[in-house]
C-alpha positions as CSV (number, residue, x, y, z in Angstrom):
1,X,-49.4,127.9,96.9
2,X,-52.8,126.4,95.8
3,X,-55.4,128.1,98.1
4,X,-56.5,131.6,98.5
5,X,-59.3,132.5,101.1
6,X,-61.4,135.6,100.9
7,X,-62.9,137.4,103.9
8,X,-64.8,140.6,103.3
9,X,-67.7,142.8,104.4
10,X,-69.0,143.0,100.8
11,X,-72.0,140.8,101.2
12,X,-73.2,138.8,98.2
13,X,-75.7,141.2,96.5
14,X,-73.0,143.1,94.5
15,X,-70.4,141.7,92.0
16,X,-67.4,142.8,94.1
17,X,-66.4,139.3,95.4
18,X,-66.8,137.8,92.0
19,X,-64.6,140.5,90.4
20,X,-61.8,139.8,92.9
21,X,-62.0,136.2,92.0
22,X,-61.8,137.1,88.3
23,X,-58.6,139.1,89.0
24,X,-57.0,136.3,90.9
25,X,-57.9,133.6,88.3
26,X,-56.6,135.9,85.5
27,X,-53.2,135.5,87.1
28,X,-53.4,131.9,88.2
29,X,-56.2,129.7,86.9
30,X,-55.0,126.7,88.9
31,X,-55.5,128.3,92.3
32,X,-58.4,127.2,94.6
33,X,-60.5,130.1,96.0
34,X,-62.3,129.6,99.3
35,X,-65.0,132.0,100.5
36,X,-64.3,132.3,104.3
37,X,-67.2,134.8,104.7
38,X,-68.5,137.9,103.1
39,X,-71.0,138.7,105.7
40,X,-68.8,140.6,108.2
41,X,-70.8,143.6,109.4
42,X,-69.7,146.6,107.3
43,X,-66.6,148.2,108.7
44,X,-66.4,145.7,111.6
45,X,-62.6,145.3,111.8
46,X,-62.7,143.7,115.3
47,X,-65.2,141.1,114.2
48,X,-63.3,140.3,111.0
49,X,-60.0,140.0,113.0
50,X,-61.7,137.4,115.3
51,X,-63.1,135.4,112.4
52,X,-59.7,135.3,110.7
53,X,-57.8,134.4,113.8
54,X,-60.1,131.5,114.6
55,X,-60.1,130.2,111.1
56,X,-56.7,130.4,109.3
57,X,-55.0,127.6,111.1
58,X,-57.5,125.0,109.7
59,X,-56.1,125.6,106.2
60,X,-52.9,124.0,104.8
61,X,-49.5,125.7,105.2
62,X,-48.8,128.4,102.5
63,X,-52.5,129.3,102.2
64,X,-53.0,133.0,101.3
65,X,-55.7,134.8,103.2
66,X,-57.1,138.0,101.6
67,X,-59.1,140.0,104.1
68,X,-60.8,143.2,103.0
69,X,-62.7,145.1,105.7
70,X,-61.4,148.5,104.9
71,X,-63.3,151.6,106.0
72,X,-60.1,153.6,105.3
73,X,-59.8,152.6,101.7
74,X,-58.3,155.4,99.6
75,X,-56.6,157.1,102.6
76,X,-52.9,156.8,103.5
77,X,-53.4,153.6,105.4
78,X,-50.9,151.0,104.2
79,X,-51.7,148.0,102.0
80,X,-49.7,145.1,103.6
81,X,-48.7,141.5,103.4
82,X,-48.0,139.5,106.5
83,X,-46.4,136.1,106.8
84,X,-47.0,134.2,110.0
85,X,-46.7,130.5,110.7
86,X,-46.2,129.8,107.0
87,X,-49.5,131.5,106.2
88,X,-49.8,134.7,104.2
89,X,-52.3,137.5,104.9
90,X,-53.0,140.3,102.4
91,X,-55.1,143.4,103.2
92,X,-55.2,146.8,104.8
93,X,-53.0,147.8,107.8
94,X,-55.9,148.8,110.0
95,X,-55.6,146.3,112.9
96,X,-57.3,143.5,111.0
97,X,-54.2,141.3,111.3
98,X,-53.0,142.6,114.7
99,X,-54.1,139.5,116.7
100,X,-52.1,137.3,114.3
101,X,-49.1,139.7,114.3
102,X,-48.9,140.0,118.1
103,X,-48.9,136.3,118.7
104,X,-45.9,135.5,116.4
105,X,-42.4,136.8,117.3
106,X,-41.1,135.7,113.8
107,X,-43.8,137.5,111.8
108,X,-42.8,139.1,108.5
109,X,-44.6,142.3,107.6
110,X,-44.3,144.0,104.1
111,X,-45.7,147.3,103.1
112,X,-46.9,146.7,99.5
113,X,-45.3,149.4,97.4
114,X,-44.3,147.7,94.2
115,X,-47.1,148.7,91.8
116,X,-45.9,146.1,89.2
117,X,-48.0,143.6,91.3
118,X,-51.2,145.8,91.3
119,X,-53.7,146.4,88.5
120,X,-52.6,149.2,86.1
121,X,-55.3,151.6,87.4
122,X,-56.0,151.9,91.1
123,X,-59.3,153.3,92.3
124,X,-59.8,155.0,95.6
125,X,-62.7,152.8,96.6
126,X,-61.9,149.2,95.5
127,X,-58.4,148.2,96.7
128,X,-59.7,144.6,97.1
129,X,-59.8,144.4,93.3
130,X,-56.9,146.7,92.4
131,X,-54.3,145.8,95.0
132,X,-55.1,142.9,97.3
133,X,-56.5,140.4,94.7
134,X,-53.6,140.8,92.2
135,X,-51.0,140.7,95.0
136,X,-52.6,137.4,96.1
137,X,-52.6,136.1,92.6
138,X,-48.9,136.9,92.1
139,X,-48.1,135.5,95.5
140,X,-49.8,132.2,94.6
141,X,-47.3,132.0,91.6
142,X,-44.4,132.0,94.0
143,X,-43.3,135.7,93.9
144,X,-41.1,136.6,96.9
145,X,-43.1,138.8,99.3
146,X,-40.1,141.1,99.7
147,X,-40.2,141.8,95.9
148,X,-43.6,143.4,96.5
149,X,-42.5,146.0,99.0
150,X,-40.5,146.9,102.1
151,X,-40.4,145.5,105.6
152,X,-42.0,147.5,108.3
153,X,-42.3,147.0,112.1
154,X,-45.0,149.4,113.2
155,X,-48.4,147.9,112.3
156,X,-51.6,149.4,113.4
157,X,-52.7,147.8,116.6
158,X,-56.3,146.8,117.2
159,X,-57.8,148.0,120.4
160,X,-58.3,144.5,121.7
161,X,-60.2,144.2,125.0
162,X,-59.2,141.3,127.2
163,X,-61.3,140.2,130.2
164,X,-60.6,142.0,133.4
165,X,-60.9,140.9,137.0
166,X,-62.9,143.0,139.5
167,X,-63.2,141.2,142.8
168,X,-65.2,138.0,142.3
169,X,-66.3,139.1,138.8
170,X,-64.6,138.5,135.5
171,X,-65.7,141.2,133.0
172,X,-65.6,140.2,129.4
173,X,-67.4,141.4,126.3
174,X,-69.3,140.0,123.4
175,X,-67.1,140.3,120.2
176,X,-69.5,139.1,117.5
177,X,-72.8,137.5,116.7
178,X,-72.8,134.5,114.3
179,X,-75.4,133.6,111.7
180,X,-77.4,131.6,114.2
181,X,-77.7,134.5,116.7
182,X,-75.1,133.0,119.1
183,X,-73.3,135.7,121.0
184,X,-69.5,134.9,121.1
185,X,-67.4,136.4,123.9
186,X,-63.7,137.1,124.5
187,X,-63.7,134.8,127.5
188,X,-61.7,131.6,126.9
189,X,-62.4,128.3,128.6
190,X,-58.9,128.1,130.2
191,X,-59.0,131.7,131.5
192,X,-62.4,131.1,133.0
193,X,-61.2,127.8,134.6
194,X,-58.3,129.7,136.3
195,X,-60.6,132.4,137.5
196,X,-63.2,130.0,139.0
197,X,-61.0,127.4,140.7
198,X,-63.5,125.2,142.5
199,X,-66.3,127.8,142.6
200,X,-69.5,127.9,140.5
201,X,-70.4,130.7,138.1
202,X,-73.3,133.0,137.4
203,X,-73.2,134.7,134.0
204,X,-74.8,138.2,133.6
205,X,-75.6,139.8,130.2
206,X,-77.5,143.0,130.5
207,X,-80.5,142.2,132.7
208,X,-80.3,138.4,132.0
209,X,-78.6,135.8,134.2
210,X,-77.5,132.3,133.3
211,X,-76.4,129.7,135.8
212,X,-73.4,127.6,134.7
213,X,-72.6,126.2,131.3
214,X,-74.0,123.3,129.3
215,X,-72.3,120.9,126.9
216,X,-74.5,121.4,123.8
217,X,-77.1,123.8,122.5
218,X,-79.8,121.1,123.0
219,X,-79.0,120.8,126.7
220,X,-80.8,124.0,127.6
221,X,-84.6,124.5,127.8
222,X,-86.1,125.5,124.5
223,X,-86.4,129.3,124.0
224,X,-84.2,130.1,127.0
225,X,-80.7,131.6,127.3
226,X,-77.9,129.2,127.9
227,X,-74.1,129.4,128.0
228,X,-71.6,126.9,126.6
229,X,-68.1,126.8,125.1
230,X,-68.1,127.0,121.3
231,X,-65.8,125.5,118.7
232,X,-63.0,128.0,119.5
233,X,-63.3,127.3,123.3
234,X,-64.7,130.8,124.0
235,X,-67.8,131.3,126.1
236,X,-71.0,131.7,124.0
237,X,-74.5,132.8,124.9
238,X,-77.1,130.9,122.9
239,X,-80.7,129.8,122.9
240,X,-81.9,126.3,122.2
241,X,-84.1,126.5,119.1
242,X,-83.8,130.3,119.1
243,X,-81.6,133.4,118.8
244,X,-79.7,134.8,121.7
245,X,-79.2,138.2,120.0
246,X,-83.0,138.7,119.8
247,X,-83.6,137.7,123.5
248,X,-80.8,140.2,124.4
249,X,-82.1,142.9,122.1
250,X,-78.9,143.1,120.1
251,X,-79.9,144.5,116.7
252,X,-76.4,145.1,115.1
253,X,-76.5,148.9,115.5
254,X,-75.3,149.3,119.0
255,X,-72.2,148.2,120.8
256,X,-72.1,144.5,121.9
257,X,-72.8,144.0,125.6
258,X,-70.5,143.3,128.5
259,X,-70.6,139.7,129.8
260,X,-69.9,139.3,133.5
261,X,-69.1,136.0,135.2
262,X,-69.5,136.0,138.9
263,X,-67.6,133.5,141.1
264,X,-70.1,132.1,143.6
265,X,-69.9,129.5,146.4
266,X,-70.1,125.8,145.2
């Protein structure tokens, strides 16, 4: 197992990410460490779960994905290891891995209880360093996941909203805002196509409306809201040469908005 990815809400100002890398490399100097992102909004389990779900399959089989967005660190929430589709996921049992778990009937889930694979001293505030990084390091050396703990079958479920149908309107929600200010929704291209049939669409976000979708960011008028399908085939709200989050007054402190798609006559 030659690759370990790291996803956290730690940011890059503090040494936390570097310390986790040091722990891993102290166990296996040959492993490659990939920073998936460390700019998840603090405590945003839903956003982290979306990023992880859309990213992991682009890595080779047997990649180990360490994800630490853990507002419950130090409580009785379980540290876990998940094996799904020949990928491994290490982190807290707080719903972070739920989208991956629920989509795989053959998933293996292990409650990490064998402290031989942790650091000798475990703090109440930095399980990324003391539990998850060393577990990943040992796993990369070929340790059997079942040597690290016990199987369990009752993971924490993430309250995951799926789009709902209300008459001629499909109600979805923005799930995250990327670095460019694009607002990514939970409405998938295939789901939207089934809903629309041969009808046209009108998209509503707050007080703003957008007619139809374009193929690229450059296809919309500069400075105006547009809609398109992003790289994960989910509907995105964006702005050509601007930021959709600013036009929609999303500042990161409030809940992300509802996105409504109305089915209208062609």
